[in-house]
C-alpha positions in Angstrom: 6.0 9.0 17.9 2.7 7.9 16.5 2.0 5.9 19.7 2.6 9.0 21.8 0.4 11.1 19.6 -2.4 8.6 19.6 -2.1 8.2 23.4 -2.2 11.9 23.8 -5.5 12.2 21.8 -7.0 9.3 23.8 -6.1 10.9 27.1 -7.6 14.2 26.1 -10.8 12.4 25.1 -11.0 10.6 28.4 -10.3 13.7 30.5 -12.8 15.9 28.6 -15.4 13.1 28.7 -15.0 12.9 32.5 -15.4 16.6 32.8 -18.5 16.7 30.7 -17.2 18.4 27.5 -19.1 16.2 25.1 -18.3 18.1 21.9 -14.6 18.2 22.6 -14.7 14.5 23.5 -16.3 13.7 20.2 -13.9 15.7 18.1 -10.8 14.4 19.9 -11.9 10.7 19.7 -12.8 11.2 16.0 -9.2 12.5 15.4 -7.7 9.6 17.3 -9.7 7.1 15.3 -8.7 8.8 12.0 -5.1 8.7 13.0 -5.3 5.1 14.0 -6.8 4.1 10.7 -4.2 6.2 8.8 -1.3 4.6 10.6 -2.9 1.1 10.2 -3.2 1.6 6.4 0.3 3.0 6.1 1.6 0.0 8.1 -0.2 -2.5 5.9 1.0 -0.7 2.8 4.6 -0.7 3.8 4.3 -4.3 4.9 2.9 -5.3 1.5 5.5 -3.3 -0.4 8.4 -4.8 1.7 7.2 -8.3 1.1 6.7 -7.6 -2.6 10.3 -6.2 -3.0 11.8 -9.2 -1.3 10.1 -11.5 -3.8 11.6 -9.7 -6.8 
């Protein structure tokens, strides 16, 4: 689900960039970057918590 959402935002950014909508491109790419960082942080947190629970 997250991959589809991220790909959707990236495709919107590419299409709007091609058509010349600079403001829309900036906003959509910023949202895509923020979602990517959010999912990366969540992935690392769950990975760390899973490893920590296995050690106990």
